[in-house]
C-alpha positions as a Markdown table, in Angstrom:
| # | Residue | x | y | z |
|---|---|---|---|---|
| 1 | Met | -7.2 | 128.1 | -7.5 |
| 2 | Asn | -7.7 | 131.8 | -7.2 |
| 3 | Tyr | -5.1 | 134.1 | -7.8 |
| 4 | Ile | -3.6 | 134.0 | -4.2 |
| 5 | Asp | -3.7 | 130.0 | -3.9 |
| 6 | Ala | -2.0 | 129.8 | -7.4 |
| 7 | Asn | 1.0 | 133.0 | -5.9 |
| 8 | Lys | 1.5 | 130.5 | -2.7 |
| 9 | Ala | 2.6 | 127.5 | -5.2 |
| 10 | Ala | 4.6 | 130.2 | -7.1 |
| 11 | Trp | 6.2 | 131.1 | -4.3 |
| 12 | Glu | 7.1 | 128.2 | -2.5 |
| 13 | Glu | 7.9 | 126.8 | -6.0 |
| 14 | Ala | 10.6 | 130.0 | -6.5 |
| 15 | Phe | 12.1 | 129.2 | -2.7 |
| 16 | Asn | 12.8 | 125.6 | -4.2 |
| 17 | Asn | 14.3 | 127.1 | -6.9 |
| 18 | Arg | 16.5 | 129.8 | -4.3 |
| 19 | Lys | 20.2 | 131.0 | -5.6 |
| 20 | Pro | 22.8 | 128.9 | -3.9 |
| 21 | Asn | 22.7 | 130.3 | -0.2 |
| 22 | Trp | 20.4 | 132.8 | -1.2 |
| 23 | Gly | 19.4 | 134.2 | 2.7 |
| 24 | Asp | 21.4 | 132.5 | 4.7 |
| 25 | Asp | 24.2 | 134.6 | 6.2 |
| 26 | Asn | 21.0 | 136.8 | 7.4 |
| 27 | Tyr | 21.3 | 135.7 | 11.3 |
| 28 | Ile | 25.6 | 136.9 | 10.7 |
| 29 | Arg | 23.9 | 140.2 | 9.2 |
| 30 | Leu | 21.8 | 140.6 | 12.2 |
| 31 | Lys | 23.9 | 140.2 | 14.2 |
| 32 | Lys | 25.8 | 143.6 | 13.2 |
| 33 | Gly | 22.5 | 145.6 | 14.2 |
| 34 | Asn | 22.0 | 149.4 | 13.3 |
| 35 | Phe | 18.8 | 148.1 | 11.6 |
| 36 | Glu | 21.1 | 146.2 | 9.3 |
| 37 | Phe | 18.1 | 145.4 | 6.4 |
| 38 | Phe | 16.8 | 149.0 | 5.9 |
| 39 | Asp | 18.1 | 151.5 | 3.7 |
| 40 | Ser | 19.2 | 154.9 | 5.3 |
| 41 | Asp | 16.0 | 156.4 | 5.0 |
| 42 | Met | 13.5 | 153.7 | 6.5 |
| 43 | Lys | 16.5 | 153.3 | 9.4 |
| 44 | Asn | 15.9 | 157.1 | 10.1 |
| 45 | Glu | 12.0 | 157.1 | 10.3 |
| 46 | Ile | 12.4 | 153.7 | 12.5 |
| 47 | Gln | 14.6 | 155.3 | 15.2 |
| 48 | Asn | 12.6 | 158.4 | 15.2 |
| 49 | Met | 10.2 | 155.9 | 16.9 |
| 50 | Ser | 9.6 | 154.4 | 20.4 |
| 51 | Phe | 9.2 | 150.8 | 20.7 |
| 52 | His | 10.1 | 149.8 | 23.5 |
| 53 | Gly | 7.1 | 148.1 | 25.2 |
| 54 | Lys | 5.6 | 147.6 | 21.3 |
| 55 | Thr | 3.6 | 144.7 | 19.4 |
| 56 | Val | 4.7 | 145.2 | 16.2 |
| 57 | Ala | 4.3 | 143.0 | 12.8 |
| 58 | Gln | 5.6 | 142.8 | 9.8 |
| 59 | Phe | 2.5 | 141.9 | 7.0 |
| 60 | Cys | 4.4 | 139.8 | 3.9 |
| 61 | Cys | 7.3 | 139.3 | 5.6 |
| 62 | Asn | 8.5 | 137.2 | 3.5 |
| 63 | Asn | 11.8 | 135.2 | 4.9 |
| 64 | Gly | 11.7 | 137.7 | 8.1 |
| 65 | Arg | 14.7 | 139.7 | 7.8 |
| 66 | Glu | 13.2 | 142.8 | 8.4 |
| 67 | Leu | 11.0 | 142.3 | 10.9 |
| 68 | Leu | 13.9 | 140.4 | 13.1 |
| 69 | Ser | 16.2 | 142.9 | 12.3 |
| 70 | Leu | 13.3 | 145.4 | 13.9 |
| 71 | Val | 13.0 | 143.9 | 16.8 |
| 72 | Leu | 16.9 | 143.1 | 17.6 |
| 73 | Asp | 17.2 | 146.5 | 17.0 |
| 74 | Ser | 14.6 | 148.7 | 18.6 |
| 75 | Gly | 13.9 | 147.3 | 21.3 |
| 76 | Ala | 10.1 | 146.0 | 20.2 |
| 77 | Asp | 8.8 | 143.7 | 23.1 |
| 78 | Tyr | 7.6 | 141.0 | 20.1 |
| 79 | Gly | 7.0 | 140.3 | 16.3 |
| 80 | Tyr | 5.2 | 138.2 | 14.3 |
| 81 | Gly | 5.2 | 138.0 | 10.5 |
| 82 | Phe | 2.6 | 136.7 | 8.3 |
| 83 | Asp | 3.6 | 134.8 | 5.0 |
| 84 | Ile | 1.8 | 132.8 | 2.7 |
| 85 | Ala | 4.8 | 131.4 | 1.7 |
| 86 | Glu | 5.7 | 128.0 | 4.6 |
| 87 | Asn | 9.1 | 127.1 | 3.2 |
| 88 | Ile | 10.0 | 130.9 | 3.5 |
| 89 | Leu | 8.8 | 131.1 | 6.5 |
| 90 | Glu | 11.0 | 128.1 | 7.1 |
| 91 | Gln | 14.1 | 130.1 | 7.2 |
| 92 | Ala | 13.3 | 132.8 | 8.9 |
| 93 | Arg | 12.0 | 130.8 | 11.3 |
| 94 | Glu | 15.7 | 129.2 | 11.5 |
| 95 | Thr | 17.6 | 132.6 | 10.7 |
| 96 | Ala | 16.0 | 133.5 | 14.0 |
| 97 | Lys | 16.9 | 130.1 | 15.9 |
| 98 | Lys | 20.5 | 131.4 | 14.7 |
| 99 | Ala | 20.3 | 134.9 | 15.7 |
| 100 | Asp | 19.4 | 134.0 | 18.8 |
| 101 | Ile | 16.4 | 136.5 | 19.0 |
| 102 | Lys | 13.4 | 134.2 | 20.6 |
| 103 | Asn | 11.0 | 137.5 | 20.9 |
| 104 | Cys | 9.6 | 136.4 | 17.3 |
| 105 | Glu | 7.4 | 133.8 | 15.6 |
| 106 | Phe | 6.1 | 134.0 | 11.9 |
| 107 | Ile | 2.7 | 132.3 | 10.8 |
| 108 | Asn | 1.6 | 130.8 | 8.1 |
| 109 | Cys | -1.0 | 132.5 | 6.1 |
| 110 | Ser | -2.2 | 135.1 | 3.1 |
| 111 | Ile | -3.0 | 138.6 | 5.6 |
| 112 | Leu | -6.9 | 138.4 | 4.5 |
| 113 | Asp | -7.2 | 135.7 | 6.4 |
| 114 | Ile | -5.2 | 136.2 | 9.5 |
| 115 | Pro | -7.8 | 135.1 | 11.9 |
| 116 | Asp | -9.3 | 137.2 | 15.0 |
| 117 | Ser | -7.2 | 136.2 | 17.2 |
| 118 | Tyr | -4.9 | 138.9 | 16.0 |
| 119 | Tyr | -7.2 | 142.2 | 16.4 |
| 120 | Asp | -6.1 | 145.1 | 18.4 |
| 121 | Lys | -2.8 | 143.7 | 19.0 |
| 122 | Phe | -0.4 | 145.3 | 17.1 |
| 123 | Asp | 0.8 | 148.7 | 18.3 |
| 124 | Phe | 3.1 | 148.8 | 14.6 |
| 125 | Ile | 2.5 | 147.5 | 11.2 |
| 126 | Phe | 4.2 | 147.4 | 8.5 |
| 127 | Phe | 4.6 | 146.7 | 4.6 |
| 128 | Thr | 8.1 | 146.6 | 2.8 |
| 129 | Ile | 9.0 | 146.6 | -1.0 |
| 130 | Gly | 6.7 | 144.3 | -3.1 |
| 131 | Ala | 4.0 | 143.4 | -0.8 |
| 132 | Leu | 1.0 | 145.2 | -1.9 |
| 133 | Cys | 1.0 | 144.4 | -5.4 |
| 134 | Trp | -0.2 | 141.4 | -4.4 |
| 135 | Phe | -3.3 | 141.8 | -3.9 |
| 136 | Lys | -6.2 | 143.5 | -6.0 |
| 137 | Asp | -8.0 | 144.9 | -3.8 |
| 138 | Leu | -6.3 | 147.5 | -1.1 |
| 139 | Thr | -9.2 | 148.5 | 0.3 |
| 140 | Lys | -9.6 | 144.7 | 1.7 |
| 141 | Leu | -6.0 | 144.6 | 2.4 |
| 142 | Phe | -6.5 | 147.5 | 4.9 |
| 143 | Glu | -9.5 | 146.6 | 6.3 |
| 144 | Lys | -7.0 | 143.4 | 7.5 |
| 145 | Ala | -4.6 | 145.6 | 9.1 |
| 146 | Gly | -6.6 | 148.3 | 10.6 |
| 147 | Ala | -8.4 | 145.1 | 12.3 |
| 148 | Cys | -5.4 | 144.0 | 13.9 |
| 149 | Leu | -3.9 | 147.9 | 14.2 |
| 150 | Lys | -4.5 | 149.1 | 17.6 |
| 151 | Ser | -6.5 | 152.2 | 18.2 |
| 152 | Gly | -3.0 | 155.1 | 18.2 |
| 153 | Gly | -1.2 | 152.7 | 16.1 |
| 154 | Thr | 1.1 | 153.0 | 13.5 |
| 155 | Leu | 1.6 | 151.5 | 10.1 |
| 156 | Met | 3.5 | 152.1 | 7.5 |
| 157 | Ile | 5.2 | 151.5 | 4.5 |
| 158 | Asn | 7.8 | 151.4 | 2.4 |
| 159 | Asp | 7.7 | 150.5 | -1.5 |
| 160 | Gly | 8.0 | 151.2 | -4.9 |
| 161 | His | 6.5 | 154.6 | -6.0 |
| 162 | Pro | 3.0 | 153.6 | -7.9 |
| 163 | Leu | 4.0 | 156.3 | -10.8 |
| 164 | Ala | 7.2 | 153.6 | -11.6 |
| 165 | Ser | 5.4 | 151.0 | -13.0 |
| 166 | Met | 4.7 | 153.2 | -16.3 |
| 167 | Leu | 8.5 | 152.4 | -16.7 |
| 168 | Ala | 9.7 | 149.6 | -18.9 |
| 169 | Phe | 12.4 | 147.8 | -17.0 |
| 170 | Pro | 15.4 | 146.0 | -18.3 |
| 171 | Gly | 14.2 | 142.5 | -19.3 |
| 172 | Glu | 10.7 | 144.2 | -20.5 |
| 173 | Asp | 10.0 | 144.3 | -24.8 |
| 174 | Glu | 9.1 | 148.2 | -24.0 |
| 175 | Phe | 12.4 | 148.6 | -22.5 |
| 176 | Asp | 14.4 | 151.6 | -24.6 |
| 177 | Pro | 17.9 | 152.2 | -22.6 |
| 178 | Asn | 17.3 | 155.4 | -24.8 |
| 179 | Asp | 14.3 | 156.3 | -23.4 |
| 180 | Leu | 14.0 | 155.3 | -19.8 |
| 181 | Cys | 11.3 | 158.3 | -19.3 |
| 182 | Arg | 8.9 | 156.7 | -22.1 |
| 183 | Val | 5.9 | 155.8 | -20.6 |
| 184 | Ala | 5.2 | 152.1 | -21.0 |
| 185 | His | 2.3 | 151.2 | -19.5 |
| 186 | Ser | -0.8 | 152.7 | -18.1 |
| 187 | Tyr | -0.3 | 154.2 | -14.5 |
| 188 | Phe | -4.2 | 153.2 | -14.0 |
| 189 | Arg | -3.2 | 149.8 | -15.7 |
| 190 | Lys | -6.3 | 147.4 | -13.6 |
| 191 | Glu | -5.2 | 144.1 | -15.8 |
| 192 | Pro | -2.4 | 141.7 | -13.2 |
| 193 | Trp | 0.7 | 141.3 | -14.4 |
| 194 | Ile | 1.2 | 137.7 | -15.1 |
| 195 | Gly | 5.1 | 136.4 | -14.9 |
| 196 | Asn | 6.8 | 132.5 | -15.1 |
| 197 | Lys | 9.7 | 133.6 | -14.9 |
| 198 | Gly | 10.9 | 132.6 | -11.6 |
| 199 | Met | 11.4 | 135.3 | -8.9 |
| 200 | Cys | 14.6 | 137.1 | -9.4 |
| 201 | Tyr | 15.8 | 138.7 | -6.4 |
| 202 | Met | 15.4 | 135.0 | -5.1 |
| 203 | Ser | 15.9 | 132.2 | -7.6 |
| 204 | Ile | 17.6 | 131.4 | -10.8 |
| 205 | Glu | 14.9 | 131.7 | -13.9 |
| 206 | Tyr | 13.5 | 128.7 | -14.8 |
| 207 | Glu | 9.7 | 127.8 | -15.8 |
| 208 | Ser | 8.0 | 128.6 | -13.6 |
| 209 | Lys | 4.1 | 128.4 | -11.9 |
| 210 | Pro | 2.7 | 131.4 | -12.8 |
| 211 | Phe | 2.8 | 134.9 | -10.4 |
| 212 | Thr | 0.0 | 137.1 | -10.2 |
| 213 | Asp | 0.2 | 140.8 | -8.9 |
| 214 | Phe | -1.5 | 143.7 | -9.7 |
| 215 | Ser | -0.5 | 147.9 | -10.0 |
| 216 | His | -2.0 | 150.4 | -7.3 |
| 217 | Thr | -2.4 | 154.1 | -7.9 |
| 218 | Met | -1.1 | 156.3 | -5.5 |
| 219 | Ser | -5.0 | 157.4 | -4.7 |
| 220 | Asp | -5.8 | 153.4 | -3.8 |
| 221 | Ile | -3.3 | 153.3 | -1.3 |
| 222 | Ile | -4.0 | 156.7 | 0.4 |
| 223 | Asn | -7.8 | 156.1 | -0.3 |
| 224 | Gly | -7.7 | 152.3 | 0.5 |
| 225 | Leu | -6.2 | 153.6 | 3.9 |
| 226 | Ser | -9.3 | 156.6 | 5.1 |
| 227 | Ala | -11.5 | 153.5 | 4.2 |
| 228 | Asn | -10.3 | 151.8 | 7.1 |
| 229 | Gly | -10.2 | 154.8 | 9.5 |
| 230 | Ile | -6.3 | 154.6 | 8.9 |
| 231 | Arg | -5.3 | 158.6 | 8.0 |
| 232 | Thr | -2.0 | 159.4 | 6.4 |
| 233 | Val | 0.8 | 161.9 | 8.2 |
| 234 | Lys | 3.3 | 161.3 | 6.7 |
| 235 | Leu | 4.3 | 160.7 | 2.9 |
| 236 | Asn | 8.2 | 161.2 | 1.3 |
| 237 | Glu | 8.9 | 160.2 | -2.1 |
| 238 | Tyr | 12.1 | 159.7 | -3.5 |
| 239 | Asp | 14.2 | 158.8 | -6.2 |
| 240 | Tyr | 15.7 | 156.1 | -6.1 |
| 241 | Glu | 14.8 | 152.1 | -6.8 |
| 242 | Ile | 14.5 | 149.6 | -3.7 |
| 243 | Gly | 13.9 | 146.5 | -5.6 |
| 244 | Asn | 17.6 | 146.3 | -7.0 |
| 245 | Ile | 15.6 | 145.5 | -10.4 |
| 246 | Gly | 17.7 | 148.7 | -12.6 |
| 247 | Ser | 19.1 | 151.3 | -9.9 |
| 248 | Asp | 22.1 | 151.6 | -11.6 |
| 249 | Ile | 19.9 | 152.8 | -14.6 |
| 250 | Phe | 16.8 | 154.7 | -13.0 |
| 251 | Asp | 18.2 | 156.2 | -10.1 |
| 252 | Arg | 18.7 | 159.5 | -9.3 |
| 253 | Lys | 17.3 | 160.6 | -12.4 |
| 254 | Gly | 14.1 | 162.3 | -10.9 |
| 255 | Ile | 12.1 | 160.1 | -12.1 |
| 256 | Pro | 9.8 | 159.4 | -8.6 |
| 257 | Leu | 10.4 | 155.3 | -7.7 |
| 258 | Ser | 10.5 | 155.0 | -4.2 |
| 259 | Tyr | 8.4 | 156.0 | -0.8 |
| 260 | Ile | 7.4 | 156.0 | 2.4 |
| 261 | Leu | 4.1 | 156.4 | 3.8 |
| 262 | Ile | 3.4 | 156.7 | 7.5 |
| 263 | Ala | -0.1 | 156.3 | 8.7 |
| 264 | Glu | -2.4 | 156.5 | 12.2 |
| 265 | Lys | -5.4 | 154.0 | 12.8 |
| 266 | Asp | -7.9 | 157.3 | 14.7 |
């Protein structure tokens, strides 16, 4: 079994072991409007763009809350969400139904296997926190994104900062609360990370099927985009964490913890 198929099994198992009511109230939050599932910096970037009449897509959309929020509040014409875990996508579909959002659909497949019927289809593609790490080779990932993006289309990434992978977070053996900035891991690490305690933000802790993810440098990201004709036009870096795995400890201490990258297909 390759790592992508193994991750699919692990994600679907994690959803089956999800915390009580996890994601069930997303439709209520969506009805509040105002880009409910985006932080203020991401919201500002989105609000400075025009989505009217455009087709948008989220790669690795999880339970669809961000895609649904974008389509509902931006005036986009139609939205597509792609994810590897079928049972999580079922929650996305149920959320869309409860929120009465009819112009979104969710497709179950690995991003690397998106069929060519979606090529040159999207005006806007976005990735959010914790998406890129599930792919060993970002050049191949962005090759698929570039194929699906229309000429002149926009790609947006809002993710944890690569430099943060050098830190030890709570729960790791290397974590030292008295030395938060200590370098615990190589920035250039190529070995995969293997986890078997579930998916902390979604599930209870249990002995899970293995999750395999990868660290990437900022040059991996920008060069992977460039290699596929996607030109970076903006990169903003922030000293707050967006993955909810230690923000009360690391935030606002001068450590780059997240970023927003905006790029365009030539």
